[in-house]
C-alpha positions as CSV (number, residue, x, y, z in Angstrom):
1,X,17.7,-2.6,-1.1
2,X,19.8,-4.7,-3.5
3,X,19.2,-4.0,-7.0
4,X,18.0,-6.7,-9.6
5,X,18.9,-6.2,-13.1
6,X,15.8,-6.6,-15.5
7,X,17.7,-9.5,-17.3
8,X,17.9,-11.5,-14.2
9,X,14.0,-10.9,-13.4
10,X,12.9,-12.1,-16.9
11,X,15.0,-15.0,-16.5
12,X,12.5,-16.2,-13.8
13,X,9.8,-16.9,-16.1
14,X,7.9,-20.2,-15.4
15,X,9.0,-23.0,-17.5
16,X,12.7,-22.0,-17.8
17,X,15.2,-24.6,-16.7
18,X,17.6,-21.6,-15.2
19,X,14.4,-20.4,-13.4
20,X,14.7,-22.9,-10.8
21,X,18.2,-22.1,-10.0
22,X,17.7,-18.5,-10.0
23,X,14.7,-18.2,-7.9
24,X,15.2,-16.0,-5.2
25,X,14.6,-16.8,-1.3
26,X,11.8,-15.8,0.5
27,X,13.8,-12.8,2.6
28,X,14.9,-11.5,-0.9
29,X,11.2,-11.6,-2.0
30,X,10.0,-9.8,0.9
31,X,12.6,-7.2,0.2
32,X,11.4,-6.7,-3.4
33,X,7.6,-6.7,-2.5
34,X,8.6,-3.7,0.0
35,X,10.2,-2.1,-2.8
36,X,7.3,-2.1,-5.2
37,X,5.2,-0.8,-2.2
38,X,7.4,2.2,-1.5
39,X,7.6,3.1,-5.3
40,X,11.5,2.4,-5.3
41,X,11.8,2.5,-9.2
42,X,10.6,6.1,-9.4
43,X,11.7,9.3,-8.1
44,X,8.2,10.2,-6.9
45,X,4.6,9.4,-7.1
46,X,1.5,11.4,-6.9
47,X,-1.9,10.1,-6.2
48,X,-5.1,12.2,-7.1
49,X,-5.8,15.6,-8.4
50,X,-8.5,18.2,-7.7
51,X,-12.1,16.4,-7.9
52,X,-10.5,13.3,-8.8
53,X,-8.8,12.4,-5.5
54,X,-8.2,8.9,-3.8
55,X,-11.4,7.7,-2.1
56,X,-11.5,5.6,1.2
57,X,-14.9,3.8,2.0
58,X,-15.2,2.0,5.0
59,X,-18.6,-0.1,5.3
60,X,-19.2,-2.1,8.6
61,X,-21.5,-5.0,8.8
62,X,-24.6,-2.7,9.9
63,X,-24.2,-1.1,6.3
64,X,-23.3,2.4,7.3
65,X,-20.7,3.7,4.7
66,X,-18.0,6.2,5.7
67,X,-16.2,7.8,2.9
68,X,-12.6,10.0,3.0
69,X,-11.0,11.5,0.2
70,X,-7.4,12.2,0.1
71,X,-4.2,13.3,-2.1
72,X,-0.9,11.7,-1.7
73,X,2.7,12.5,-2.8
74,X,5.6,10.5,-2.1
75,X,9.3,11.3,-2.9
76,X,12.2,8.9,-2.8
77,X,14.5,11.5,-4.2
78,X,16.9,12.0,-1.2
79,X,20.5,10.9,-2.4
80,X,22.1,12.3,0.5
81,X,21.4,12.6,4.4
82,X,19.4,10.4,7.0
83,X,16.0,10.8,5.0
84,X,15.0,7.9,2.7
85,X,11.7,9.1,1.5
86,X,9.0,11.5,2.5
87,X,5.2,10.9,2.3
88,X,2.5,13.4,2.5
89,X,-1.2,12.9,2.7
90,X,-3.9,15.7,2.9
91,X,-7.4,14.7,3.4
92,X,-9.8,16.6,1.2
93,X,-13.3,15.1,2.1
94,X,-14.9,13.5,5.1
95,X,-14.6,13.5,8.6
96,X,-10.8,14.1,8.2
97,X,-11.0,16.8,5.8
98,X,-8.3,19.4,6.2
99,X,-6.0,16.8,8.1
100,X,-2.5,16.4,6.8
101,X,-0.1,14.0,7.6
102,X,4.0,14.2,6.8
103,X,5.8,10.9,7.4
104,X,9.4,10.8,7.0
105,X,11.4,7.6,6.4
106,X,15.1,7.1,7.5
107,X,17.9,4.9,5.9
108,X,18.4,3.5,9.2
109,X,15.8,0.8,9.5
110,X,16.3,0.9,13.4
111,X,15.1,4.5,13.4
112,X,11.6,4.9,13.9
113,X,9.7,6.9,11.2
114,X,8.7,10.7,12.0
115,X,5.1,11.8,11.9
116,X,3.9,15.2,11.8
117,X,0.0,16.1,11.6
118,X,-1.8,19.1,10.8
119,X,-4.8,19.2,13.1
120,X,-7.2,21.8,11.5
121,X,-9.4,22.0,14.5
122,X,-6.1,23.6,16.6
123,X,-4.7,25.2,13.4
124,X,-1.3,23.5,14.6
125,X,1.2,21.0,13.7
126,X,1.8,18.1,15.9
127,X,4.6,15.3,16.0
128,X,3.9,11.9,17.5
129,X,5.7,8.6,17.7
130,X,5.4,5.9,15.2
131,X,1.9,4.7,15.4
132,X,1.4,1.0,16.5
133,X,1.1,-1.2,13.5
134,X,-2.1,-2.7,14.6
135,X,-3.9,0.8,14.9
136,X,-6.3,1.7,12.2
137,X,-5.2,4.3,9.6
138,X,-7.8,7.2,9.1
139,X,-10.4,5.3,10.6
140,X,-10.4,2.6,7.6
141,X,-10.3,-1.0,7.7
142,X,-6.5,-0.7,7.0
143,X,-3.9,-0.6,9.7
144,X,-0.7,1.4,10.0
145,X,1.1,-1.8,9.6
146,X,-0.4,-2.3,6.1
147,X,0.0,1.1,4.9
148,X,3.4,2.3,6.7
149,X,5.2,0.8,9.3
150,X,5.6,-2.8,8.4
151,X,9.2,-3.5,7.2
152,X,10.6,-6.8,6.0
153,X,12.5,-7.4,9.0
154,X,9.5,-7.4,11.1
155,X,8.6,-10.6,9.8
156,X,10.1,-14.0,9.2
157,X,9.2,-15.2,5.6
158,X,9.0,-18.6,4.1
159,X,8.8,-19.6,0.4
160,X,5.8,-22.1,0.0
161,X,5.9,-22.8,-3.7
162,X,4.8,-21.3,-7.0
163,X,1.6,-21.3,-8.8
164,X,-1.1,-19.3,-11.1
165,X,-3.3,-16.8,-9.5
166,X,-6.6,-18.1,-10.3
167,X,-9.1,-15.7,-8.8
168,X,-10.3,-12.0,-9.4
169,X,-9.5,-9.4,-6.7
170,X,-12.1,-8.1,-4.4
171,X,-14.3,-5.1,-4.2
172,X,-16.9,-3.8,-2.0
173,X,-20.3,-4.6,-3.5
174,X,-22.6,-1.3,-3.1
175,X,-26.3,-0.5,-3.6
176,X,-27.4,2.2,-5.9
177,X,-28.5,3.9,-2.4
178,X,-25.0,3.7,-1.2
179,X,-23.3,5.3,-4.3
180,X,-22.4,9.1,-3.8
181,X,-20.3,11.4,-6.2
182,X,-17.2,9.5,-4.8
183,X,-18.4,5.9,-4.5
184,X,-20.1,6.1,-7.9
185,X,-16.5,5.7,-9.0
186,X,-15.9,2.4,-7.6
187,X,-14.2,0.0,-9.6
188,X,-15.2,-3.6,-11.0
189,X,-13.3,-6.4,-9.7
190,X,-9.9,-6.9,-11.3
191,X,-9.6,-10.2,-13.2
192,X,-6.6,-9.3,-15.0
193,X,-4.4,-11.0,-12.4
194,X,-6.0,-14.4,-13.3
195,X,-3.5,-16.6,-14.7
196,X,-0.3,-14.7,-13.4
197,X,2.6,-16.7,-11.9
198,X,2.8,-16.2,-8.5
199,X,5.0,-16.7,-5.4
200,X,3.0,-18.3,-2.5
201,X,5.0,-16.9,0.8
202,X,4.0,-17.3,4.4
203,X,5.0,-14.2,6.5
204,X,5.1,-14.5,10.5
205,X,5.5,-11.2,12.8
206,X,7.9,-11.1,15.5
207,X,5.7,-9.5,17.7
208,X,2.5,-11.6,18.9
209,X,0.0,-8.7,19.6
210,X,-0.7,-7.5,16.0
211,X,-3.9,-9.4,15.6
212,X,-2.4,-12.1,13.4
213,X,0.2,-14.7,13.7
214,X,0.7,-15.4,10.0
215,X,0.2,-14.0,6.4
216,X,-0.1,-16.0,3.2
217,X,0.9,-13.7,0.4
218,X,0.7,-14.2,-3.2
219,X,3.3,-12.2,-5.2
220,X,4.0,-11.8,-9.0
221,X,6.9,-13.8,-9.9
222,X,7.9,-11.1,-12.6
223,X,6.9,-7.6,-11.0
224,X,7.1,-8.5,-7.2
225,X,3.4,-6.9,-6.7
226,X,1.5,-8.6,-4.0
227,X,-2.0,-9.4,-5.0
228,X,-3.3,-10.8,-2.1
229,X,-2.5,-11.0,1.6
230,X,-4.8,-13.4,4.2
231,X,-4.0,-13.0,7.7
232,X,-4.6,-15.5,10.1
233,X,-4.9,-15.8,13.8
234,X,-4.9,-19.4,15.4
235,X,-5.4,-21.1,12.1
236,X,-8.4,-18.9,11.2
237,X,-8.5,-16.5,8.6
238,X,-9.2,-13.0,10.1
239,X,-8.5,-10.4,7.4
240,X,-7.9,-10.2,3.7
241,X,-6.3,-7.3,1.6
242,X,-6.0,-7.3,-2.2
243,X,-4.2,-4.9,-4.3
244,X,-4.9,-4.1,-7.9
245,X,-1.4,-3.2,-9.9
246,X,-0.7,-1.4,-13.1
247,X,2.7,-1.2,-14.9
248,X,4.2,2.4,-15.2
249,X,5.5,1.2,-18.4
250,X,9.2,1.7,-17.4
251,X,12.4,-0.7,-17.8
252,X,12.3,-1.8,-14.4
253,X,9.0,-4.4,-14.2
254,X,9.0,-3.4,-10.3
255,X,7.8,-0.1,-11.4
256,X,4.2,-0.5,-10.6
257,X,1.2,1.6,-8.9
258,X,-1.9,0.4,-7.5
259,X,-5.4,1.6,-8.6
260,X,-7.3,0.1,-5.6
261,X,-6.9,-1.9,-2.1
262,X,-9.8,-3.9,-0.8
263,X,-9.7,-5.2,2.7
264,X,-12.4,-7.5,4.5
265,X,-12.2,-8.5,8.3
266,X,-13.8,-11.9,8.6
267,X,-15.1,-11.8,12.1
268,X,-16.9,-8.4,11.9
269,X,-17.9,-8.5,8.2
270,X,-16.4,-5.0,7.9
271,X,-15.1,-4.0,4.2
272,X,-13.3,-1.2,3.0
273,X,-11.6,0.2,-0.3
274,X,-9.2,2.8,-1.3
275,X,-9.3,3.5,-4.9
276,X,-8.1,6.0,-7.6
277,X,-8.5,6.5,-11.3
278,X,-5.6,5.4,-13.0
279,X,-4.8,8.5,-14.9
280,X,-4.9,10.4,-11.6
281,X,-1.6,8.8,-10.8
282,X,1.8,10.6,-11.8
283,X,5.3,9.5,-11.2
284,X,8.7,11.3,-11.9
285,X,7.0,14.6,-12.0
286,X,8.9,18.1,-11.6
287,X,7.7,18.8,-8.2
288,X,9.5,21.4,-5.8
289,X,11.5,19.4,-2.7
290,X,9.6,21.9,-0.3
291,X,6.5,20.2,-1.1
292,X,7.4,17.6,1.6
293,X,7.5,20.0,4.6
294,X,5.9,21.1,7.8
295,X,5.4,24.4,5.8
296,X,2.7,22.7,3.3
297,X,0.9,21.4,6.3
298,X,0.4,24.9,7.9
299,X,-0.8,26.0,4.4
300,X,-3.7,23.4,4.4
301,X,-7.3,25.3,4.3
302,X,-10.4,23.4,5.2
């Protein structure tokens, strides 16, 4: 990842004459978006804590809602060796309760990620090859491509222009009857992004079997947080993903964490969200490196 100084990022403010000359290209923007999504500005980040877990809810068009909860820990603190990062997810509630997933990301982008999964029904760890990017993650409305596997080099990128984001981000509307002890914490629509300066970028996958042939993505010009991605197939919108980001308050403006993701599939009407209380997210914590290990998976209890 090519580092960018804070001074250069600050120079990209809209209205600056130098800003036009300093504007990054589409490939660079895509790399910076990936950096933000992988929390590259911090050593580690953790999501959720006891009774305040990340909630993933999925609501098909028939209204029947499925809810799972999980904790997540990601470490980017691997200065030596082949491993670039590790991501650990443990499901705490729902149909996937007791399941754990450990993902190892390698420095060589040509090398596929390593996945180890703890299956509570078997009480064993199983390894499996990198999932197809089009496969659903955790039975949710998000794909593995959305969560893990998509890399900047997996798509071609074209910068379409700069503008101001003029909408609120989406949320799943719930009736009182659909709210349980977890869904009661659903957030209001994030409208703080309205008026933010963004790049509008088109990204097209190099594969033709992923369920979309282009994405239009709106990216913050200062932080490189991606607020919205609309997926198209044959000119028709098929899915939208919104992300609500917050600053970590560090010197690097790319140090961002999300408080919710929202997804909607246009044809089926299926909607989904992943959300967490903002104060249940931590970064640069003192965590023993062996947390990110198969031993942790084996110690999971239902």
